[in-house]
N, C-alpha and C positions, 0 to 999 in steps of 0.2 A: 504494500500500500504506500503510495507516494505521500510524503508529508511536506508541509510548507515550512521552509526555513526562514527564520527571522534573525536579524542582527542581535547578538547577545548583549548582555550588560544593561540594557535599558528596556523598559516595558514597551510592548507593541503600540504603535501609534494608531493602528486600525485593528478591528476584530480579527481573531485568529483565522477565520475562514476567508478573510479578504485576500483576493488573488493577486492584487497589483503590487507585487514585491518591489518592482522597479520604482513605483511612485513612493512607497514607504522609504526605500533607500534614499531616494532623492530628497525627501523631506528631512531625513536624518542628517544628510549632508548639509542641507540648508541651515538646520539648527546648529550644526557644528560650526559653520562659517560665522553665523551670528554670534555664537559663544566665543569663538576665537577672537572676534573683532573687539570684544570687551578688553581683552588683554593686549591688544595691538594699538590702543589709543585712538580708536576710531569712533568712539561714542561722543555725540554732541551733548554737552552738559545740560541737565534739566534745571534751568535757572531763569530768574527774572533779569532782563537786560536793562530795564529802565527803572531805576530806584530813586533818583533824585527828583523831588517834587518842586523845587524852585525852578521857575520858568527860565529857560535859556533863550535869550534874545540874540539871534545871529545877525540882526539888521535885515534890510531889504534882501529878498531872495536872490535877485540878480547879482548882487555883490558877494553873496555867500556861496551859492552853488550854481548860479546862472552861467550862460555861455561866456560872459565877459569876466567871470571870476578866475583868478589865477590859482595854481596849485596851493600857494600859500594861503590864499583866501579860503579855499575849501578845507584845508587842514585846520585853520583857525575856527571856521564854522563848525566843523565836526567836533572839535574840542569843546565848543560851547554847548552843543545840543546832544552830544554822544550818549550820555547816560540820563538825559532828562525825560520826564514823563510828558512835559509840555515844551514844545518848540515854538518860538515866535519869530516871525520874519517881518519886523517892522509893522507897517500897516497893511502888508500884503495878505497874510493868513496866519492862523495858529494851527498847529498840528498836535493832537493829543494821542498818547499811546495807551492802549489797554491790552494787557497780556493775560494769557490763560495757561494753566499748567496742564499736564497730560490727563488729569482727571476731570478737566472741564471746569475747574474752579479758578477764581481770581487769585492772583498772588497777593497775599496779605502783608501789610506793613503798618503796624499801629503807629498813629501819629498823634501829636499833642492836641491837634484841633478836632480829633474824633474821626477823621476819615480813615476808613479801613482798607480801601483799595483805590485803584486808579480811576474807576468809573465814578465813585463817590467824590473823588477830588475834582473831576471834571464838572459834575453837577454843582458842586459848591462854588467853583470859580464862575460859572455862568450865573448862578444866583447872586453872587457878590457883585458881578458886573451890572446886572439888572438893577440892583439896589443903589450902587454908587454912581452909575452913569446910565440912567434910563434911556437916554437918546441914542445910545450905541446900537441898540437893536430896533430902532424905530421903524426901519424898513424890513425887518426880519433878518434871516440868516440863511446862508447856503451851507448845508452840512453834508459832507461827502465821507462815506465810510468805506474802507477797503479791507478785505481779508485775503491774505496771501495763501499760497498753496505749498506743495511739497518743497523741501530743501530751503525754506526761507524762515526768517524770524525778524525781530526788531533790532538786531545788532547794527550798530552804525556801519555804513558801507554796504549794507544789503541792497541788491539791485532793485528789488521791488519797492523798497522804501525810498530810494533815490528817485525812481520814476514816479512814485506817488507824489512826492514833493513837487516835482516838475509839473505834474498835472494840476495840482492845487494852484501853483503859480500861474498857469495858463488860465484857469478859471477866474482867479483874482484879477488877472490882466483884462479879461473880458468884462468883468464887473465894473472896472474903472472906466470903461467906455460909456457906462450909463450916466445920465445926469447926476450931478453931485448929490442932489436931494433924494435920489432913489438907490444909491449904492448900498450893498449889503456886505457885512463882514463874512469871511469865509473860514469855516472851521473844518479841518480834516481830522478823521479818527482812524487810526491804524490799529486794527485788531490783529494781534499776533499770537502765535503758539509755536511749539517746537516742531516745525515742519519737517525737519530732518532728524532722524535718530542717530545716523552715522555720518561721519565725515567721508568725503570722496577722495581723500589725499592719497590713498593706496588702493591697489586692486582689490584687496580684502574689504576695504571700506565700501568700494563701489558695489561689490557683490552683496554685502550686508544691506546696503541701501535698497537694492532691488527687492531683497527678501523681506524688507520692512513694509512692503506695500499694504498688506492686510492690517498691520498694526497702525500705520499712519492714517489709513482710511477710516478705521474704526475710531481712532482718537479724534479726528476731525469731526466726524458725525456726532460723537458723544459731547464734544465741546459745544457744537451747535445746539444740541438738545438741552444743555445745561446752562452755564453762565453766559454763553454768547447769545443764546436766544433771549435771555433776560436783558442783556445789554442792548440788543437791537430794539427791544420794546421800550426800554427806558430812554434810549436816544430819541425815539419818536415822541415820548412824553416831554423830553427836554426841548424839542422843537415846538411842541404845543405851549410849553411854559413861556418860551420866547415870544410866540404869537400872542398869547393872552396878555402878558405883562409888559412886553416890549413894544408890540405893535397895537395892542388893543383890538385884536382880531381873533377869529376862530379858525378851525381847520379849513373851512370852505372858502374863506376870504383871505387867509394869510398869504403874505409874499414870501414866507420862509419855504425853503425847498430842501428835501432830504432824499439822497440817493445812496443806495448800498450796492457795492460791487464785490464779487468774489471770484477767484480764479482757482482752477484745478480742485485740490482737496479743500481749499478755501471756499470754493463754490459749493462743495458738499456741506461744509460747516454752515454757510449762510442758509442754504436750503433747509437743512435740518432745523435751523432756528426760526425760519419764517413760514415753513410749510403749514404748520398747524393753524397759524393765524389766517392764512389764505383759505384753507379748507373750511374753517369755521365760518368765515365771512361768506364764502360761496354757498355753503349749506343754508345759512340764514337767508341769503338773498334769493336763493332758489325757492325756499319755502314760501316767500312772499311774492312769487312770480317776478322777482327782481324789482319790486316797487320799494323795497327797503334795502339800503346798501350802506354798510359801515364805511364811513369816510376813511381813507387810507392811513395806516400807520406810517408808511413810507411812500413818497411819491413814486419812486421807481426802484426796482431791484434788477440788477444786471449780473448775470452769471456768464463768465467767459471760459470756454473749454472746461466745464464743470466735470469733475471726476466722480460721478456716481451713476448708478444704473437707472434706466428709464422707468423701472417698476416703481420707484419712489415718487414719480411724478404722476402716476396713473389716476389718483383721486382728483388732483387739480385738472388734469386733462378731461376727465369725465364731466366735471361740473362746468368747465370753461366751454365745452362743446355745446352747452345748452344756453349760453348767454345770447340774448337776442341781438340781431344785427342793427336794429333801429330802435329808437326810444318811443315808447308809448307814453301817453299822458300819465303823469304821476311817478314815472320811473326816474331814479337818480341818474344824472349824466355820468357819474363815476362808474356806472355799469360798463361803459364803453371805453373808458380811459385805459391806456396801457399800464399794467401793474408790474409785469415781469417780462424781461427779455432774456432769453438764453441764446448765446451765440456759440456755435461749435464749428471749428475749422475742419474742412475736409482733409487737411494735411496734418491733423492732430494724431500722430501715431501712438501717443501715450494712451489716450482715451479710446481711440478707434481700434488699437491693436492690443496694448498691454492690459487694459482694463478687462476686456472679455476673457483673456487668459487667466487673470487673477480671479475673476468671478467664477470661472469654471472650476478652478481648484478649491476656492473658498466655499462654493455652494455645491460641492460634489455630492453630498448626501442629502441635500434638501429636496423634498418632493416637489414636482411641478405638475400643475393641472394638465397642461397641454403644451404644444410647441410655441404658442403665442406667449404664454407666461415664461417659458424658458428663454425666449428671445428678449423679453423685458428684463429678465434677471441678468442676462449676459451682455446686454448692449448699453453703452453709455447714452445718457440723454443728449439729444442732438444728432445721434447716429441711428435712431430708430425712426424710419420714415413715416409711419402712421401718426407720430406725434409732431412732426415738423410742419410749420405753417408758412415760413418764409425762406428766401435764399438771399444772401448778402454778397454782392459782386460789384465790380467796378463798372461805372457807367461810361459813356462816351467821353465825358469830361475828366475821367480819371478819378472820380470820387466814389466812395463806397455808397451803394444804394440798395434798397430792398426790392424784392419781387415777391408777390403773394403766390404761394403754391396752389395749383388748381384744386386740390382736395381740401384745402384749409377751411373753406366756407361751405363745404358740403355741396348740395345741389342748387344753392341760391344763384340766381342769374346775376350778371355783372351790375345790372341796373339797381338791384337791391343792395349791393355792396357799397354803392356810393353813399356817403353821409347825406342825410336829408333832414330838413326842418331843424328840430332841436338837437340833431346829431351833427350839424354842420361844422361845429368846432373842430371836428377831426380833419377838416381840410388843412389844418396847420401842419399835418404830417406829409402832405402830398409831395413836397420837394425832396423827401427822403427816398422816393421810389424812382425806379427806372422809368424813363419816358414812355417806353413801349409797354409798360405794365397796364393791362386793361382795367384792373381794379386796384387803385391805390388805397389800400385799407390796412390800418393797424388793428390789432386785436388786444384784448385785455391781457392775455397770456400768449406770448409769442416764442416759438422755438425756431431759430434760424440757423441754417447751415451757412458757412462762410467759405467763399472761394479762396484758395491758397494765395491769390494776389492781394487779398484783404488781410488775412491772418495766415502767415506762412508756416506756423508750427505750433506746438502746444504752448510754448512760452512766448510767442510773438504777439503779445497783447498790448504792448506799449507803442507800436509803430504809429506814425502820424496819420495814415489813412484811417485806421480804425479809431484812433483817438478823436479825430475830427468828426467822424460819424457819430460817436457817442455824445460829443459836445452839442452837435446840431440836434440830436434826438432830445437831449435835455431841454434845450431852448424851445423846441417845438412843443414839448410836453408842458413846459411852463405856460406858453401862450395859450395852448388848448385848455389848460386847467383854469386859467383866468376867465375864458369865455364860458366854459362849462359851469363855473360857479354861479353864473347868472341864472341858470336853470335849476338850481338846487331847490327841491320842493320845500 
């Protein structure tokens, strides 16, 4: 009688009757590589990078990290803001850091003023500014939140952090073009976590990083469900506080604007944090035939090359498919406003190729109802065609533009897709579409594939073409929101 041989000295990873000895052997080798990496100095320390709560003012961004800044200027600015929770760049913008540990908790550092973590410190600083300088937020605020992905953190010099600063500087630059009496302060919030568990300095570290896929994915999603989800909600309440106390307005009429963006596993963390809010809002709206609609916690959520399976999006997709294309009397205009945009590059080999492999191994023993569910479990969001609504490509002018996919609106004729009557505020998005697109229509929840000419790889999210598209989308979203507010029941 033939017996199955297992590697000695450690218990079997799989049941005794499990025939895939090669898979078990590979798993053991993987664990061995990870184990050896601990002794090879490959582990990224689990620590809080930003511990100094005194604001570091590096002066105007251009002189600190801008194109005209010298290496000496950048080194000086890095020394000023390198370990600070709050970075200030003159009157350009303020950047706040909020960090999470691997258990999805805030890093705690008791302070004399009673603040227990970085989020509480941000809330207190905004409250103090509202009290000491009420006119500072008279026109509202622009609040931009970003969550990084794999291999990143909030350590000074991180590429995602540098690019986020640059993006905030561009937003502030655009705001300065507004009339003096209408300009708004810009606050950036960089939500960070230990994106990499292992350094890539050695071949052993690189191998360990690949094998940490499941650990980092699970960590990102747990962080989203725990303190990050709480943080995102409290940031929306902070925007409301500025609207009520600084502007004297409410959610429907405020000039304050809040956008949240996440990339890769950071996109997974953001989605884990916001999904339940969206699902509950959609369920309540559907129960009232979309006559009641909770005003948004965040104006817009953008996920770029998010690294999670399409199955997690299935509830939102089901509800979003039932949202009416036109407004009937009594329905809130926010029913039709874009709430979430997912953009997935066709050249993203990490989510398109590596994620399905990781999911197959991780979900090896999970039962599946049918082939459709199997595909949802194994395919990254943005690469599952039935959920895709738009395609992002370059127009004839070289700018990134949208095109509505034929199946996205079901069997509705083109004439019904055009915004009409109380839906006409959606015309503000027309310039974002390709000229030849018959139906220039945004949807509340959009999943767009992106041509490689727009986003060339998994990490190519900071290029100018895509950045300009997102900035134009936000401007269009703001204009449409102001017009939509006129029709709030």
